[in-house]
C-alpha positions in Angstrom: 0.0 0.0 0.0 1.2 3.5 -0.8 0.6 6.4 1.6 -0.7 9.9 1.6 -0.2 12.7 4.2 -2.7 15.3 5.2 -1.7 18.7 6.7 -4.9 20.2 8.0 -4.0 22.8 10.7 -2.0 26.0 10.2 -0.3 27.0 13.5 -0.3 30.6 12.4 -4.0 30.6 13.0 -3.5 29.8 16.7 -0.4 32.0 17.6 0.5 35.6 17.6 1.9 36.5 14.1 4.2 39.5 13.7 6.4 40.7 10.8 9.4 43.0 11.2 9.1 46.5 9.7 6.0 48.7 9.1 2.9 46.9 8.0 1.1 47.7 4.7 -2.5 48.1 5.8 -3.7 47.2 2.3 -2.1 43.8 2.5 -2.4 42.8 6.2 -0.6 40.1 8.1 -3.9 38.2 8.4 -3.3 37.2 4.8 -0.4 35.0 6.1 -3.0 32.5 7.5 -6.2 33.1 5.6 -6.2 29.7 3.7 -6.0 31.4 0.4 -3.3 31.2 -2.3 -4.7 34.2 -4.2 -4.4 36.9 -1.5 -1.0 38.3 -0.8 0.6 39.8 2.3 2.8 42.6 1.0 5.1 45.4 2.2 6.1 48.4 0.2 9.7 48.7 1.4 13.2 47.3 0.6 14.5 45.3 3.6 14.9 41.9 5.1 11.9 40.3 6.7 11.3 38.0 9.7 7.9 36.4 10.1 7.4 35.3 13.8 4.8 33.1 15.3 4.7 33.1 19.1 3.0 30.9 21.7 1.8 27.9 19.7 1.4 24.2 20.6 1.0 21.1 18.5 3.0 19.2 16.0 4.8 20.8 13.0 6.8 19.2 10.2 5.8 21.1 7.1 6.4 24.6 5.8 4.6 25.5 2.6 4.3 28.8 0.6 2.7 28.7 -2.8 3.5 32.2 -4.1 6.2 34.7 -3.2 9.0 36.9 -4.6 11.8 35.5 -2.4 14.0 34.3 -5.3 17.7 34.7 -4.6 17.2 35.3 -0.9 18.8 33.4 2.0 16.0 31.6 3.9 15.9 30.1 7.4 13.1 28.3 9.2 13.6 28.1 12.9 11.9 27.1 16.1 12.7 27.8 19.8 11.2 27.1 23.2 12.1 30.5 24.6 11.2 33.2 22.0 14.7 32.8 20.5 16.4 34.4 23.6 19.1 31.7 23.8 19.6 28.6 21.7 18.1 29.0 18.2 17.4 25.5 16.8 17.1 24.6 13.2 16.1 21.4 11.6 17.6 19.6 8.6 16.8 21.4 5.4 15.7 24.6 7.2 18.4 26.9 5.8 18.6 27.4 2.1 19.0 29.9 -0.8 15.7 30.2 -2.6 16.4 29.7 -6.3 13.1 30.9 -7.8 9.6 32.2 -7.0 8.0 28.8 -7.2 6.3 26.8 -4.5 8.4 26.4 -1.2 8.0 23.1 0.5 10.1 22.0 3.5 9.3 18.9 5.5 11.2 17.9 8.6 12.4 14.3 9.0 11.1 14.3 12.6 8.0 16.4 13.6 8.5 19.0 16.4 5.8 18.3 19.0 6.0 20.8 21.8 5.1 24.3 22.8 7.3 26.3 20.5 7.8 29.7 18.9 8.6 29.7 15.2 10.0 32.1 12.7 10.8 32.3 9.0 13.7 34.7 8.1 14.1 36.1 4.6 17.5 37.8 4.5 18.5 40.3 1.9 17.3 43.6 0.5 13.8 42.5 -0.8 12.0 45.1 -2.8 8.3 45.1 -2.1 8.4 41.6 -0.5 5.2 39.6 -0.8 3.9 36.1 -0.3 0.7 34.1 0.0 -0.2 32.1 3.1 2.6 30.7 5.1 1.4 27.3 6.1 3.1 25.4 9.0 1.4 22.2 10.0 1.8 18.7 11.4 0.9 15.9 9.1 -1.1 12.7 9.5 -0.1 9.7 7.2 -2.6 7.2 5.9 -2.5 4.0 3.8 -4.0 4.1 0.4 -5.7 1.0 -1.0 -4.5 -0.1 -4.4 -7.0 -2.9 -4.8 -9.4 0.0 -5.2 -7.1 2.1 -7.4 -6.4 5.8 -6.8 -7.7 7.9 -9.7 -6.4 11.3 -10.8 -6.9 13.8 -13.6 -6.1 17.3 -14.5 -9.4 19.1 -14.5 -9.9 22.0 -16.9 -11.4 25.2 -15.6 -12.9 26.5 -18.8 -16.2 28.0 -19.6 -17.6 27.0 -23.0 -20.2 29.0 -24.9 -21.9 27.4 -27.8 -22.9 29.3 -30.9 -24.2 28.3 -34.3 -21.4 26.4 -35.9 -18.8 27.4 -33.4 -17.8 27.3 -29.7 -15.9 29.9 -27.7 -14.0 29.2 -24.5 -13.0 31.4 -21.5 -10.1 30.1 -19.4 -11.0 30.8 -15.8 -7.7 29.4 -14.3 -5.0 26.9 -15.0 -5.9 23.2 -15.0 -6.3 21.7 -11.5 -5.2 18.3 -10.1 -7.9 16.0 -8.7 -7.5 12.8 -6.7 -9.9 10.0 -5.7 -8.7 7.9 -2.8 -9.8 4.9 -0.8 -8.1 4.6 2.6 -8.0 1.6 4.9 -8.3 2.7 8.5 -7.7 0.5 11.5 -9.1 1.5 14.8 -6.5 -0.7 16.6 -3.7 1.6 15.4 -5.7 4.8 16.0 -5.9 5.5 12.2 -9.7 6.2 12.4 -9.2 8.5 15.3 -6.4 10.3 13.5 -8.4 10.8 10.3 -11.4 12.2 12.2 -9.1 14.5 14.2 -7.7 15.8 10.9 -11.2 16.5 9.6 -12.0 18.4 12.8 -9.3 20.9 11.9 -11.3 21.9 8.8 -14.1 23.7 10.6 -17.0 21.6 9.1 -15.1 21.2 5.8 -14.9 24.9 5.2 -11.1 25.2 5.0 -8.7 23.9 2.3 -5.6 22.0 3.4 -2.4 20.5 2.1 -1.9 17.0 0.8 1.2 15.0 0.0 -0.2 12.6 -2.5 0.8 9.0 -3.3 3.4 10.3 -5.7 4.9 12.8 -3.2 3.4 15.9 -4.8 2.4 18.7 -2.4 -0.5 21.0 -3.1 -3.3 22.9 -1.4 -6.7 21.3 -2.0 -10.3 21.1 -0.9 -12.9 18.3 -1.0 -14.9 17.6 -4.1 -16.5 14.7 -2.4 -16.4 14.7 1.4 -15.1 11.7 3.3 -17.5 8.8 3.3 -16.9 5.9 5.7 -17.7 2.3 4.7 -17.6 -0.1 7.7 -16.0 -3.4 6.7 -15.6 -5.4 9.9 -15.6 -4.2 13.5 -12.7 -1.8 14.0 -11.9 -1.3 10.3 -13.2 1.4 7.9 -12.8 2.1 4.2 -12.7 5.8 3.8 -13.5 7.3 0.4 -13.0 11.0 -0.7 -12.2 13.2 -3.7 -10.1 16.4 -3.7 -9.3 19.2 -6.2 -6.4 21.5 -6.2 -6.8 25.1 -5.0 -5.1 27.7 -7.3 -4.2 31.3 -6.8 
C-alpha cells in the first residue's frame, strides 16, 4: 500500500503573528494565515523580513508557501522554546537559498511536537516583499488502498459558450489536479481517530488543506466529495473521498 499525508492545521491561526518593519495596511498580516493562495501579504519597502509566530502548541513538520517573490534570498526556518532568547534551533533542510519564485516546501524528518515559537527569516534587500499564506502544519499519514485504485486527472477550468457552428472558451484558471482515494483505516492503530481529528481541523469542511499525494506531490486542495466511511468489519473502515487543487 502507498501512503498519503494530510496537513490540516496551520499553526499561524493559533499563535500571535508578527512581521518586522512597518505593515502595509492594504495587504495585512492576516493574509499570512487566511487559507487562500490568491491573496498576498505585501510590504512596500526594501528590507529583510522576519515572520514570527509566538506561543503555539501542536506538532509541526511542514512549511509551505505557494506564491512569493523571495527568489535569490537566504531563507531560514527556525523554532525555539524561549522566544529565541538563547539557543536557536534549526532542523535539517531549514536553511537554504531560494532559487526561484515557485512553491516552497520544507518537510522535517522528525516532527516538532512541543510548545514552540517559530520564525521564517528572509535575508537580503527585498523590494516590495510579498507572499501568499505561510502554512506550518503537522501531518497525518494514511494508507491508500491499491486494490481500489487511486484515480487522478487534471481538470480544466474553462467556460464553453456554444454558438451556431462554433464554440468559444473562456479560461478561468490553470488546470487543477484532482485525486480520488480509498483509505484503509484500522481502529486498533488509531488511524480512524487520527483521520477524524484531521477532519475536525477543517471547521466543518470549510477550509482547504495541504496534501502530500501518493506520488509525493504537495499542493493545497479542498474536498470535491467529502469523506464517506464504509464499515468493513468491526474496527476497520474504508474511507472514500475526492479532492481538487486550490489555485491562486
